[in-house]
KOLPAKOL-961807 format. One record per residue: x, y, z of N, C-alpha, C, CB in turn; residue in one letter. Coordinates in steps of 0.001 Angstrom, whole numbers, padded with zeros to 6 digits, always signed. Glycine has a CB too. Layout:
XYZXYZXYZXYZA...
END
This chain:
+007335-100299+181070+007855-101184+180191+008459-100658+179012+006947-102019+179859M+008179-099676+178603+008522-099013+177061+009817-098306+177876+007066-097692+176104K+009886-097988+178783+011120-097313+179532+012305-098345+179467+010755-096936+181200R+012006-099338+179965+012761-100665+180121+013545-101019+178830+011735-101865+180456R+012429-101108+177910+012708-101547+176350+013787-100595+175894+011301-101404+175281F+013574-099222+176135+014338-098080+175636+015726-098294+175942+013881-096777+176206K+015773-098231+177402+017096-098649+178038+018053-100058+177418+016658-098958+179586R+017170-100843+177418+017843-102311+176752+018152-101799+175791+017038-103677+176429R+017502-101303+174791+018053-100977+173287+019012-100097+173247+017085-100441+172354K+019022-098749+174150+020466-098190+174049+021425-098707+174726+020578-096966+174372K+021200-099715+175637+022366-100381+176136+023252-101440+174989+021796-101224+177417S+022317-102055+174271+022609-102676+173160+023538-101834+172060+021330-103069+172645R+023109-100950+171868+023685-100063+170908+025219-099392+171369+022568-098908+170682I+024991-099167+172572+026237-098438+173188+027345-099872+173328+025771-097545+174976L+026816-101073+173846+027730-102202+173627+028152-102518+172101+027057-103432+174219L+027330-102407+171044+027731-102613+169611+029272-101728+169426+026365-101964+168506F+028876-100610+169724+029718-099358+169199+031020-099665+170271+028804-097557+169421F+031094-100002+171359+031998-100300+172310+032816-101315+171678+031396-100706+173583K+032323-102323+171200+033043-103496+170667+033573-103177+169123+032011-104818+170702R+032821-102493+168561+033433-101965+167350+034497-100801+167500+032339-101491+166492I+034739-100063+168661+035903-098951+169050+036898-100096+169225+035653-097807+170596S+036695-101223+170267+038014-101922+170416+038576-102658+169501+038024-102673+171332D+038128-102771+168519+038662-103570+167247+039587-102512+166596+037377-104113+166116N+041202-103131+166891+042123-102042+166295+042305-101820+164872+043373-102244+166722W+041425-102822+163620+041429-102331+162468+040103-101392+162195+041596-103450+161580L+039251-101201+163059+038476-100462+162862+038725-098935+163261+037553-101020+163333V+039805-098803+164505+040380-097874+165028+041197-097035+163915+041124-098421+166089R+041983-098047+163422+042876-097527+162269+042192-096946+160977+043755-098678+161804R+041168-097782+160677+040210-097222+159571+039837-095935+159774+038972-097952+159429T+039141-095815+160901+038644-094332+161225+039574-093489+161631+037667-094240+162239V+040856-093326+161919+041998-092720+162210+042404-092442+160411+043109-093792+163306I+042370-093208+159639+043077-093296+158327+041697-091997+157361+043182-095501+157641V+040918-092553+158045+039721-091741+157115+039623-090217+157393+038138-092351+157453L+039724-090060+158829+039555-088764+159524+041129-087978+159021+039307-089041+161457I+042195-088591+158792+043345-088102+158305+043160-087563+156685+044407-089255+158491C+042610-088484+156261+042242-088381+154935+041323-086907+154385+041424-089711+154739F+040235-086994+155018+039479-085962+154938+039899-084423+155360+038497-086375+155595I+040961-084828+156596+041592-083553+157213+042576-082982+155946+042565-083959+158769L+043120-083620+155562+044283-083240+154266+043403-082690+153123+045257-084762+153582V+042244-083702+152708+041668-082840+151700+040850-081132+152064+040598-083876+151093I+040621-081145+152892+040180-079766+153264+040917-079024+153693+039347-079654+154025N+042326-079260+154108+043213-078109+154602+043839-077692+152867+044662-078758+156025V+043746-078534+151780+044462-078246+150513+043188-077363+150120+044971-079664+149424I+041914-077705+149917+041164-076750+149438+040807-075475+150466+040003-077446+148969I+041339-075549+151611+041223-074314+152387+042441-073300+151751+041415-074668+154116T+043804-074023+151744+044680-073277+151135+044403-072778+149740+045755-073933+151168A+043437-073321+149001+043246-072808+147757+042131-071592+147475+042945-073950+147005M+041710-071420+148883+041237-070302+148809+039231-070642+149221+041800-069682+147144G+039122-071652+149743+037544-072102+150246+037487-071535+151365+037138-073678+150463A+036249-070542+151540+035987-069713+152593+034851-070605+153273+035576-068166+152138S+034613-070777+154658+033868-071333+155233+034022-072751+155027+032819-070844+155006G+035180-073053+154796+035656-074665+155020+035495-075083+156187+037055-075010+154783A+035041-076395+156795+035185-076845+158053+036338-078315+157881+033522-077166+158681F+037273-078272+158557+038274-079183+158100+038392-080617+158374+039307-078733+158465L+037192-080844+159266+036505-082457+159008+035424-082799+158453+036229-083129+160040L+035108-081708+157352+033821-081838+156572+033872-082755+155597+033404-080661+155964S+033215-084295+155921+033053-085165+154849+032255-085070+153558+032680-086086+155352P+031750-083918+153354+030825-083805+152335+031506-083203+151222+029648-083062+152727F+031131-083306+149985+031378-082986+148826+032571-083562+148658+031294-081712+148565H+033139-084677+148947+034858-084932+149035+034414-085118+147670+035862-086322+150075M+033680-085851+146530+034006-086243+144973+034343-085090+144536+032863-086867+144028D+033629-084260+144440+034043-082880+143837+035185-082236+144368+033007-081915+143971N+035619-082250+145614+036578-081763+146373+038114-082447+145559+036220-082250+148062K+037828-083852+145279+039187-084791+144861+038905-084199+143347+039139-086912+145128L+038054-084115+142648+038103-083839+141196+038817-082421+141121+036558-083847+140486R+038321-081707+141935+038684-080172+141831+040462-079950+141731+038004-079334+143370A+041117-080821+143175+042142-081166+143362+042883-081786+141843+041950-082014+144511I+042499-082730+141359+042985-083624+140380+043161-082623+138947+041848-084978+140225G+042156-081939+138851+042029-081132+137864+043378-079730+138162+040281-080679+137880H+043467-079409+139237+044658-078628+139402+045989-079149+139533+044506-077939+140392F+046222-080416+139799+047318-080984+139744+047461-081218+137747+047209-082451+140894A+046408-081892+137301+046961-082029+135893+047230-080587+135257+045897-082872+134951S+046513-079041+135684+046682-077827+135134+048130-077791+135498+045726-076658+135645H+048662-078042+136494+050080-077674+136885+050987-078166+136214+050427-077960+138071L+050863-079583+135846+051635-080140+135137+052049-079746+133655+051206-081164+135224V+050492-080016+132759+050086-079091+131952+050980-077646+131522+048925-078823+132550S+050928-076837+132458+051179-075534+132426+052943-075569+132884+050020-074676+133506R+053650-076528+132944+055073-076314+133446+055941-075821+132144+055719-077792+134134V+056505-074317+132521+057392-073515+131569+056427-073019+130676+058561-074325+130803G+054801-073069+130816+054096-072128+130167+053027-071425+130757+053684-072620+129182Q+053333-070270+131214+052661-069179+132006+051165-069286+131261+053512-067518+131866P+050101-069108+131873+049121-068660+131061+048999-067391+130477+048183-068815+131607D+048842-067599+129160+048858-066326+128222+047828-065420+128220+048930-066657+126919S+046748-065712+129005+045664-064165+129005+045572-063914+130119+044092-064126+128479M+045422-062869+130834+045398-062296+131999+043686-062522+132579+045964-060694+131771P+043255-063158+133447+041799-063312+133854+040662-062230+133421+041805-063347+135340P+040692-061045+133434+040127-060142+133121+040142-060207+131675+040571-059115+133712K+041032-060143+130674+040843-060373+129279+040160-061307+128929+041817-060515+128665Q+040555-062496+129464+039874-063896+129326+038483-063705+129425+040305-064945+130406A+037669-063045+130475+036341-063009+130703+035886-061825+129589+036013-062706+132343L+036441-060810+129116+036057-060145+127986+035899-060793+126524+036917-059192+127928S+036696-061514+126270+037144-062701+125321+035771-063303+124864+038158-063929+126135V+035686-063861+126472+034754-065115+126418+033196-064327+126414+035040-066300+127957A+033062-063313+126970+031711-062493+126841+031305-062225+125588+031741-061215+127463A+032114-061595+124634+031743-061498+123219+031661-062588+122574+032512-060782+122523R+032488-063708+122529+032334-064921+122158+030818-065747+122222+033290-065497+122909R+030432-065747+123305+029384-066229+123605+028143-065308+123646+029632-066809+124665H+028361-063695+123502+027039-062907+123201+026823-062892+124850+025645-063775+122050N+027530-062908+125826+026693-062873+127081+027098-061176+127541+027230-064291+128380A+026153-060771+128521+026349-059598+128823+027653-059295+129372+025433-059261+129553P+028725-058614+128999+029820-058229+129668+030096-057907+131276+030058-057265+129035G+029238-056828+131516+029390-056686+133005+028704-057684+133910+028906-055389+133392R+027645-058411+133506+027245-059541+134198+028324-060846+134258+025949-059927+133545L+028897-060954+133257+030373-061687+133379+031171-061365+134339+031214-061509+132311V+031462-060459+134421+032555-059639+135394+031972-059626+136633+032906-058060+134990F+030908-059303+137141+030032-059190+138148+029954-060493+138860+028765-058739+137663A+029705-061377+138267+029797-063165+138684+031049-063523+139025+029440-064274+137451I+032109-063414+138104+033411-063411+138304+033960-063212+139709+033873-062516+137508A+033599-061821+139821+033934-061335+141131+033257-061548+142179+034032-060223+141158K+032169-061694+142509+031313-062442+143519+031726-064017+143443+029642-062221+143169A+032187-064566+142529+032578-066329+142540+033904-066400+143390+032956-067107+140740E+034915-065478+142770+036433-066061+142993+037196-064793+142999+037049-067172+141735S+036628-063584+142926+037384-062418+142916+038463-062399+141953+037884-062184+144156D+038149-063102+140967+039081-063215+139774+040418-063632+140073+039196-061962+139074F+040178-064712+140912+041617-065293+141271+041334-066866+140360+041950-065478+143382V+042107-067170+139316+041751-068348+138493+042175-069571+139322+042475-068325+137032P+042868-069795+140364+043168-070838+140943+042322-071252+142274+044464-070689+141139W+041360-070476+142412+040296-070584+143543+039462-072103+143528+039140-069266+143305R+039317-072685+144758+038423-073959+145024+037848-073637+146382+039285-075475+145037V+036301-073797+145971+035313-073709+146879+035338-074600+147893+034214-073775+146334S+034454-074441+149324+034228-075737+150153+033399-076939+149443+033430-075329+151475H+032621-076658+148184+031971-077311+147842+032861-078063+146598+030797-076627+147695T+033714-077588+146019+034503-078148+145161+034706-077495+143815+034076-079336+145036G+033693-076220+143613+033579-075307+142439+035071-075108+142194+032702-073860+142711A+035433-074507+140945+036764-074316+140453+036950-073220+139702+037190-075329+139750M+038031-072454+139885+038418-071436+138824+037670-070112+139016+038110-071992+137374G+037887-069214+137924+037373-067925+137720+035958-067747+138114+037528-067574+136383L+035150-068577+137555+033611-068694+137453+033205-069636+138328+033073-069061+136106M+034292-070568+139115+033701-071729+140257+032736-072439+139234+032723-071010+141867Q+033344-072972+138468+032240-074075+137836+032400-075414+138666+032553-074452+136065L+031350-076308+139031+031405-077433+139659+032002-078461+138471+029958-077773+140300M+032466-079522+139033+033117-080578+137839+032263-080923+137101+033735-081868+138216P+030969-081242+137397+029759-081747+136361+029651-080917+135378+028338-081856+136920D+029409-079443+135757+029090-078475+134997+030202-078019+133949+028698-077485+135845T+031460-078027+134487+032310-077788+133690+032733-078807+132575+033193-077457+134405A+032598-080046+132879+032537-081211+131964+031307-081138+130676+032254-082522+132979A+030412-080807+131462+029046-080314+130407+029088-079234+129461+027855-079838+131191A+030029-078050+129923+030425-077079+129171+031738-077491+128407+030552-075906+129995L+032066-078537+128210+033186-078734+127385+034544-077894+127800+032731-078376+125987G+034785-077734+129421+035851-077177+129706+036931-078138+130086+035590-076285+130610V+037956-078072+129101+039057-079195+129476+039974-078459+130527+040034-079756+128048E+040410-077497+130921+041268-077134+131853+040415-076065+132872+042583-076532+131117D+039676-076497+133783+038907-075582+134911+039873-074366+135386+038494-076568+136356P+041235-074291+135507+041991-073935+136179+042939-072796+135229+042550-075137+136769F+042477-073262+133801+043367-071864+132883+042461-070853+132808+043882-072141+131140H+042500-069660+132890+041865-068599+132835+040893-068591+131733+042710-067625+132802P+041462-068925+130444+040640-068822+129197+039589-069974+128981+041592-068801+127990R+039974-070856+129351+038915-072067+129478+037609-071980+130473+039729-073321+129987D+037976-071571+131648+037133-071457+132650+036193-070358+132335+037826-071282+133867N+036529-069077+131823+035908-067672+131469+035069-068300+130382+037030-066313+130942A+035826-069139+129172+034545-069481+128179+033677-070148+128613+034760-070141+127054D+033893-071182+129698+032872-071874+130201+031828-071423+130804+033232-072563+130849G+032348-070300+131711+031315-069413+132314+030575-068715+131837+031619-068740+132953G+031235-067657+130837+030143-067134+129869+029627-067870+129128+030442-066258+129095A+029872-068946+128378+028740-069816+127781+027701-070115+128691+029223-071110+127279K+027790-070459+129911+026636-070822+130734+025794-069463+131124+027170-071622+132083Y+026529-068480+131286+025465-067419+131874+024870-066838+130485+026239-066066+132953I+025575-067081+129126+024688-066830+127734+023467-067726+127979+025535-067319+126170A+023337-068883+128456+022590-069739+128279+021457-069440+129480+023347-071027+128226Q+021832-068943+130566+020737-068801+131616+020280-067485+131333+021192-068971+133167L+020949-066495+130258+020227-065240+130445+019281-065409+129236+021194-063823+130441Y+019270-065996+128328+018243-066541+127425+017436-066964+127799+018436-067270+126713R+017488-067857+128559+016532-068954+129608+015714-067938+130050+017336-069873+131055R+015994-066853+131104+015245-065887+131748+014863-064792+131224+015732-065557+132661Y+015366-064645+129837+015048-063349+129164+015287-062045+129690+013830-063322+128918K+016647-062205+130229+017703-061212+130518+017239-060495+131819+017921-060156+129269G+016283-061590+132477+016003-061032+134094+017409-061510+134834+014393-061902+134993D+018029-060363+135201+019339-060439+135508+019395-061241+137059+019978-058873+135454I+018446-061018+137886+018403-061542+139042+018063-062818+139202+017751-060925+139685R+017498-063422+138414+016841-064942+138115+018374-065797+137504+015246-064842+136590R+019094-064839+136749+020415-065405+136007+021179-065781+137043+021257-064395+135064V+021411-064902+138060+022379-064641+139107+021935-065913+140227+022222-062901+139746A+020605-065900+140710+020248-066860+141328+020243-068309+140861+019263-066523+141634A+019934-068538+139684+020214-070104+138721+021641-070239+138814+019762-070105+136842A+022501-069426+138707+024209-069657+138547+024356-070057+140139+025351-067974+137974Y+024036-069472+141007+024542-069671+142601+023708-071031+143092+024074-068128+143738N+022541-071370+142527+021317-072368+143111+021082-073360+142319+019950-071753+143299W+021395-073076+140895+020967-074180+140054+019635-073857+139470+020910-075489+140829G+019741-073845+137982+018407-073500+137348+016877-074358+137556+018751-073569+135900P+017338-075293+138220+016317-076354+138631+015506-075515+139842+017126-077937+139211G+016360-074608+140155+015275-074287+141660+014790-072724+141323+016354-074310+143595H+014995-072341+140135+014536-071077+139729+013718-070912+138450+015620-070300+139632V+012420-070802+138791+011536-070674+137409+011607-069780+136496+010344-070557+137583P+011101-069865+135318+011595-068665+134137+010567-067546+134673+011287-069141+132136T+009165-067864+135109+008480-066622+135266+007794-067023+136796+007318-066247+133872T+007004-065781+137507+006141-066105+138881+007589-066341+139849+004861-067808+138745G+006490-066152+140793+007310-065738+142078+007986-066934+142434+006429-065193+143350P+009300-066824+143373+010176-067781+143775+010896-067581+145116+011078-067918+142775Y+011315-068418+145460+012135-068386+147043+013544-068961+146606+011316-069566+148481R+014334-067963+147304+015865-068794+147253+016330-068762+149133+017393-067593+145952V+017515-069621+149003+017945-069377+150281+018706-067798+150719+018892-070550+150484P+018859-067684+151928+019379-066253+152324+020782-066003+151673+019516-066095+153995P+021409-067353+151625+022988-067128+151192+022473-066852+149693+024289-068660+151436E+021985-067243+148861+021775-067228+147377+021020-065462+147017+020539-068783+146938T+020163-065304+148052+019685-063992+148295+020664-062686+148341+019035-064105+149520R+021394-063108+149030+022896-062194+149514+023605-062077+148406+023990-062909+150664R+024046-063411+147690+024761-063611+146369+024325-062555+145366+024475-065050+145772Y+022986-062795+145087+022301-062104+143848+022464-060575+144158+020595-062544+143654V+021971-060103+145268+022765-058515+145409+023884-058014+145293+022759-058029+146356D+024757-058941+145726+026278-058797+145359+026513-058649+144026+027095-059925+145760R+026049-059528+143265+026147-059460+141943+025784-058288+141384+025518-060366+141412V+024439-057952+141908+023916-056688+141232+024601-055356+141509+022521-056505+141609V+025047-055452+142636+026011-054378+143165+027153-054364+142188+026556-054675+144700R+027899-055320+142165+029224-055231+141435+028864-054720+140109+030022-056634+141323Y+027939-055333+139389+027510-054947+137745+027084-053449+137974+026009-056004+136966A+026431-052815+138647+025809-051626+138763+024468-051673+137559+027011-050399+138534N+023840-052600+137860+023019-052987+136543+021504-052816+136631+023260-054504+136170I+020709-051752+137638+019724-051545+137749+019074-051354+136577+019669-050817+138477N+018349-051995+136211+017470-051806+134789+018788-052175+133550+016699-049772+134608G+019596-053075+133934+020446-053494+132866+020081-054303+132060+021433-053921+133184Y+019002-055337+132169+018400-056307+130879+017952-055464+129832+017075-057282+131260A+017572-054199+130066+017305-053428+129099+018152-052598+128202+016631-052823+129544S+019582-052671+128564+020339-051976+128080+020950-052594+127041+021034-051535+128887Q
END
């Protein structure tokens, strides 16, 4: 009885989807949606996103906002090349916000390899790979301008550095995974991707015992 009911239910579901697929409007809508997703993912892949799946529907809002920010950056910078190289911008920002300079550089290296126009597969932007909401909260006007992005990233790192009382590994973990997932004290677990990220940041900065320096 149960098997018969399951087969009948499965048949109804298949029939429902068949009717939908036979509708030309639905087919056209699906094709347009797939093309739209494909174009967005192709653009962010061209902007340096690693591990991006071209038909991924995830993080579309952040991806669109990142592309919009980049378009605005291009328009605003016509005939006006960026006045400050990325590494200089990072140095100035670290001093301004009293953030550990080597940590700022290490995170920038791990996040973007110092490429100011890079976008991640989740829509993170620029040198410090700031998410659109994070950039807005930090007052970053142009996430693709090295000076603005470095300033926002250094400000965020300084906040995390104070929050975690100089614990570099927690700072890096919170920067990657979000401070809501990383407690200020006590044991904690992070995903393997974040663990590798933290190890990479420490290696780039060569900061064994750096918190005490």
